[in-house]
C-alpha positions as CSV (number, residue, x, y, z in Angstrom):
1,M,0.0,0.0,0.0
2,I,1.2,3.5,-0.9
3,L,0.1,6.9,0.3
4,L,0.5,9.6,-2.4
5,D,1.9,12.9,-1.1
6,T,0.3,16.0,-2.6
7,D,3.4,16.9,-4.6
8,V,3.1,13.8,-6.7
9,L,-0.4,14.7,-7.8
10,I,0.5,18.3,-8.4
11,D,3.5,17.3,-10.5
12,V,1.2,15.4,-12.8
13,A,-1.7,17.9,-12.9
14,L,0.6,20.8,-13.7
15,N,3.1,18.8,-15.8
16,R,6.0,20.1,-13.6
17,S,9.2,19.2,-15.2
18,P,11.2,17.1,-14.5
19,H,9.0,15.5,-11.9
20,A,5.8,14.9,-14.0
21,K,7.2,11.9,-15.9
22,A,8.0,9.7,-12.9
23,A,4.9,10.8,-11.0
24,G,2.7,10.0,-14.1
25,E,4.3,6.6,-14.5
26,L,3.6,5.8,-10.9
27,L,-0.1,6.9,-11.3
28,T,-0.4,4.9,-14.5
29,L,0.9,1.7,-12.7
30,L,-1.4,2.3,-9.8
31,E,-4.4,2.8,-12.1
32,S,-3.9,-0.8,-13.2
33,R,-3.9,-1.8,-9.5
34,P,-7.0,-0.2,-8.0
35,R,-7.1,0.5,-4.3
36,M,-3.3,-0.1,-3.9
37,A,-2.8,3.6,-3.2
38,F,-4.3,6.2,-0.9
39,V,-4.4,9.9,-0.5
40,A,-4.9,11.9,2.7
41,W,-8.2,13.7,3.1
42,H,-6.4,17.1,3.4
43,T,-4.4,16.3,0.2
44,L,-7.6,16.7,-1.8
45,S,-8.2,20.3,-0.5
46,N,-4.6,21.2,-0.8
47,F,-4.4,19.9,-4.3
48,Y,-7.6,21.8,-5.3
49,Y,-6.4,25.1,-3.7
50,L,-3.0,24.8,-5.5
51,V,-4.1,23.5,-8.9
52,S,-7.4,25.3,-9.6
53,P,-5.9,28.7,-10.3
54,T,-3.9,27.2,-13.2
55,R,-6.2,24.4,-14.5
56,G,-9.6,25.9,-13.4
57,K,-12.0,24.7,-10.7
58,D,-13.9,22.2,-12.9
59,D,-10.7,20.6,-14.2
60,A,-9.2,20.3,-10.7
61,R,-12.3,18.7,-9.4
62,Q,-12.4,16.3,-12.4
63,F,-8.8,15.3,-11.8
64,L,-9.6,14.4,-8.2
65,S,-12.7,12.6,-9.2
66,D,-10.8,10.6,-11.8
67,L,-8.1,9.9,-9.3
68,T,-10.4,8.5,-6.7
69,R,-11.7,5.9,-9.2
70,F,-8.5,3.9,-8.4
71,V,-7.0,5.7,-5.3
72,S,-8.8,5.6,-2.0
73,V,-9.0,8.3,0.6
74,A,-7.3,7.3,3.8
75,P,-9.7,6.7,6.6
76,T,-8.3,9.2,9.2
77,D,-9.8,10.2,12.5
78,T,-9.0,11.8,15.8
79,D,-6.6,9.1,16.7
80,A,-4.7,9.6,13.5
81,F,-4.5,13.3,14.2
82,H,-3.2,12.7,17.7
83,F,-0.6,10.3,16.2
84,A,0.5,13.2,13.9
85,T,1.0,15.5,16.8
86,T,3.6,13.0,18.3
87,L,5.7,12.7,15.2
88,P,9.1,14.5,15.2
89,L,8.7,16.0,11.7
90,S,9.3,19.7,11.3
91,D,6.5,20.2,8.8
92,F,3.1,19.4,10.4
93,E,1.5,18.8,7.0
94,D,4.1,16.0,6.5
95,A,3.1,14.6,9.9
96,L,-0.5,14.5,8.7
97,Q,0.6,12.6,5.6
98,V,2.4,10.1,7.8
99,A,-0.7,9.8,10.1
100,A,-2.9,9.1,7.0
101,A,-0.4,6.5,5.8
102,W,-0.5,4.9,9.2
103,A,-4.3,4.9,9.3
104,C,-4.6,3.1,6.0
105,G,-1.8,0.6,6.5
106,A,0.5,2.1,3.9
107,T,4.0,0.7,3.7
108,H,5.5,3.6,1.8
109,I,4.8,7.3,1.2
110,A,5.3,8.4,-2.4
111,T,6.9,11.8,-2.5
112,R,9.8,13.6,-4.1
113,N,10.4,15.3,-0.7
114,V,11.9,12.2,0.9
115,K,14.3,14.2,3.1
116,D,11.4,15.8,5.0
117,F,10.2,12.3,5.9
118,R,13.5,11.0,7.2
119,L,12.1,10.7,10.7
120,S,8.9,9.1,9.6
121,P,8.1,5.7,10.9
122,I,6.7,4.9,7.4
123,P,9.5,5.2,4.7
124,A,9.2,7.8,2.0
125,R,10.2,6.8,-1.6
126,R,10.5,8.8,-4.8
127,P,7.8,8.1,-7.4
128,A,10.4,6.8,-9.9
129,D,11.7,4.2,-7.3
130,L,8.3,3.0,-6.5
131,A,7.3,2.8,-10.2
132,R,10.4,0.7,-10.9
133,E,9.5,-1.7,-8.1
134,L,5.9,-2.0,-9.2
135,G,6.7,-2.1,-12.9
């Protein structure tokens, strides 16, 4: 199980070079393996807020709707939030990502920001590395 960090989705949606290629390959592989990946609930709102000014509100919503045909939303709750507050990560949003990964039983977090997750109890991997393993 993999939790997709927000940056992976934004890289694809905004075609951010050079990251979009690896992120897109990972999403394509995951699309053929429905429900193997998750996103955090807050990723959806963060994505929409960051992508809609460029792609438009309707397109950003459609991207998320299409994504959730094969990616599930992690079932987080108050316990997961409290878990996030105990994590030694400097960025609280990253701690929330880890808590979402923990809540859904993910074994890895897909992100290109692996250094920010170095103290995470769930290892972070770059999209290209995970795509190679899955491919």
